C-alpha positions in Angstrom: 78.2 210.7 68.3 74.9 209.0 68.8 75.6 206.8 65.8 78.8 205.6 67.4 77.1 204.8 70.7 74.4 202.8 68.8 77.1 200.9 66.9 78.9 200.0 70.1 75.7 198.9 71.8 74.8 196.8 68.7 78.1 195.1 68.6 78.1 194.5 72.3 74.6 192.8 72.1 75.6 190.8 69.1 78.7 189.6 70.9 76.6 188.6 74.0 74.1 186.7 71.8 76.8 184.9 70.0 78.6 184.1 73.2 75.4 182.8 74.9 74.7 180.7 71.8 78.1 179.1 71.8 78.1 178.6 75.6 74.7 176.9 75.4 75.8 174.5 72.7 78.9 173.6 74.7 76.8 172.9 77.8 74.5 170.6 75.9 77.5 168.7 74.6 79.1 168.3 78.0 75.7 167.4 79.5 75.2 164.8 76.8 78.6 163.2 77.5 78.1 163.4 81.2 74.7 161.7 80.9 76.2 159.1 78.7 78.9 158.3 81.3 76.2 158.2 84.0 74.1 155.8 81.9 77.1 153.6 81.4 77.9 153.5 85.1 74.3 152.7 86.0 74.3 150.0 83.4 77.3 148.4 85.1 75.8 148.7 88.5 72.6 147.1 87.3 74.3 144.3 85.4 73.0 140.9 86.6 75.3 139.3 89.2 74.0 136.0 88.0 75.4 136.7 84.5 78.8 137.5 86.1 78.7 134.4 88.2 77.8 132.2 85.2 80.9 133.6 83.4 83.1 132.8 86.5 81.6 129.3 86.8 82.2 128.6 83.1 85.8 129.8 83.4 86.4 127.6 86.4 84.8 124.6 84.8 87.0 125.0 81.7 90.1 124.9 83.9 88.7 121.8 85.8 87.9 120.0 82.6 91.4 120.6 81.2 92.9 119.4 84.5 90.9 116.2 84.4 91.8 115.6 80.8 95.5 115.9 81.7 95.1 113.4 84.5 93.3 111.0 82.3 95.8 111.3 79.5 98.6 110.8 82.0 97.0 107.6 83.3 96.6 106.3 79.7 100.2 106.9 78.7 103.2 105.1 79.8 104.9 106.9 82.7 108.6 107.2 82.9 109.2 105.0 85.9 111.4 102.2 87.1 108.8 99.6 87.9 111.2 97.1 89.5 112.3 99.9 91.9 108.8 101.3 92.5 107.3 97.8 93.3 110.3 96.3 95.0 108.2 95.8 98.2 105.2 94.5 96.4 104.4 90.8 95.4 102.1 90.0 92.6 100.2 86.7 92.7 98.0 85.1 90.1 97.9 82.9 87.0 99.6 83.2 83.6 98.3 86.8 83.1 100.2 87.8 86.2 103.2 85.6 85.4 103.8 87.7 82.2 105.0 90.6 84.5 108.3 88.7 84.9 108.3 87.0 81.5 108.2 90.4 79.8 111.0 91.6 82.1 108.9 94.4 83.6 109.3 93.1 87.2 111.9 90.9 88.8 110.8 87.2 89.1 111.3 87.7 92.8 108.2 89.9 92.8 105.9 87.5 91.0 104.4 84.3 92.4 102.3 83.0 89.6 101.9 79.9 87.4 99.8 79.0 84.3 96.4 77.7 85.3 96.6 78.9 89.0 93.4 79.4 90.9 92.6 80.7 94.4 92.8 77.0 95.6 96.3 76.6 94.1 97.4 79.9 95.7 97.1 78.3 99.1 100.2 76.3 98.3 102.4 79.4 98.2 101.9 80.5 101.8 105.3 79.4 103.0 107.1 81.3 100.1 104.9 84.4 100.7 105.6 84.4 104.4 109.4 84.1 103.8 109.3 87.3 101.6 107.0 89.2 104.0 106.1 92.0 101.5 104.7 95.4 102.3 102.1 95.0 99.6 100.4 92.0 98.0 98.5 92.3 94.7 96.2 89.3 93.8 94.7 88.7 90.3 92.5 85.5 90.1 89.3 84.6 88.4 90.1 83.6 84.8 91.0 80.0 85.6 88.6 80.0 88.5 85.7 80.5 86.1 86.7 77.2 84.5 87.5 75.4 87.8 84.4 76.4 89.7 81.9 74.9 87.3 78.5 73.8 88.7 74.9 73.5 87.6 74.3 77.2 88.3 76.3 80.4 87.8 75.5 81.5 91.3 76.8 78.3 92.9 80.0 78.6 90.9 80.7 82.2 91.9 79.7 81.6 95.5 82.1 78.7 95.8 84.8 80.9 94.3 84.1 83.6 96.8 84.3 81.2 99.8 87.7 79.9 98.7 89.0 83.4 98.0 88.0 84.5 101.5 89.8 81.5 102.8 92.9 82.5 100.9 92.9 86.1 102.2 92.3 85.0 105.8 95.3 82.5 105.5 97.5 85.4 104.2 96.4 87.7 107.0 97.1 85.1 109.6 100.8 85.0 108.6 101.2 88.5 107.2 98.9 90.7 109.4 100.7 94.0 108.3 100.7 93.3 104.6 98.5 95.5 102.5 96.3 93.4 100.2 94.9 94.5 96.9 92.4 92.5 94.9 92.4 93.1 91.1 89.0 92.5 89.4 88.9 89.5 87.0 89.8 90.9 83.5 87.5 90.9 80.4 88.0 88.5 77.5 87.3 88.8 73.8 84.5 86.8 72.1 86.9 84.2 70.7 88.0 83.2 74.2 85.3 80.6 74.2 87.3 78.7 71.6 89.7 77.9 74.4 87.0 77.1 76.9 83.2 77.7 76.6 83.0 79.1 80.2 85.3 82.0 79.3 82.6 84.5 78.7 82.4 88.1 80.0 79.0 87.2 81.5 80.7 84.6 83.8 83.6 86.9 84.5 81.2 89.7 85.5 79.6 87.4 88.1 83.1 86.5 89.5 84.1 90.1 89.4 81.2 91.0 91.7 82.3 88.2 94.1 85.8 89.6 94.2 84.4 93.0 95.3 82.5 91.2 98.0 85.6 89.3 99.1 87.5 92.6 99.4 84.7 94.0 101.6 84.5 90.9 103.8 88.2 90.8 104.4 89.1 94.5 104.6 91.2 94.3 101.4 91.4 97.0 98.7 89.4 96.3 95.6 90.8 97.7 92.3 88.5 97.7 89.3 91.0 97.4 86.5 88.5 95.6 84.3 86.2 98.6 83.7 89.2 100.7 82.7 90.4 98.3 79.9 87.0 97.1 78.7 86.7 97.6 74.9 90.4 98.0 74.6 90.8 94.9 72.5 94.1 96.1 71.1 95.6 95.1 74.5 94.7 91.5 74.0 96.7 88.7 72.4 95.1 86.8 69.6 93.6 84.2 71.9 91.4 86.9 73.4 92.5 85.9 76.9 96.1 87.0 77.5 97.5 90.4 77.2 100.3 92.2 75.3 103.2 94.2 76.8 101.4 97.5 76.7 98.7 96.2 79.1 101.2 95.6 81.8 102.7 99.0 81.8 99.2 100.4 81.8 98.3 98.1 84.8 101.3 99.2 86.8 100.7 102.9 86.0 97.1 102.5 87.2 98.2 100.8 90.4 100.3 103.9 91.4 96.9 105.5 92.3 96.6 102.9 95.0 100.1 101.8 96.0 102.2 104.7 97.2 
């Protein structure tokens, strides 16, 4: 009888020891996992806000850069637009470069007042015709022939004389068409071989005249459009003489103007 009691006690104690051992092991596992989770949460809480902000900024900048790339590509590609319809209330004045707008059939001849060799002085002869049309918008592109026409002993004297005559032209237009929006296109660049046509046709001279056109726009309250800087180094747009431009230039020009003329 005593032996049976001892056996029962021995088994009971063994079971208790084994149960305690297993329970202890399980507790350690759960505590380890729990601590691991706590450590992870603490790590998240302590994560640098600056790092998170950097990631957000990088993401936003990527989106902005892609948007800008799309805008730039759109401006460099020919848009699907009816130019004659879009510019039906706009008149373009200038020399042979402007004249090509109608010669290429891009715009109606009605919208182009230009002749080969025209300067800002010659343009004054078109006041009656311009007043009869009474356009909503007027785009002027002069400077190429003016570089040749306004030739004096110094470059500064030449460009200043050009500026004075250009201001006179704008004021004459404003006097008869006070509600017309006036846009001045910067004189365009030439290729090196342009000097074969005339030694004064250099980009240095045109740069001086370009600065004066900007000053004319400021003095007369007109809108200056720097088309020259957009097409600089795009020699593929030039004709072989290095002065005049191919068809693709004109669609590019009119697409670019949409940013200004709505």
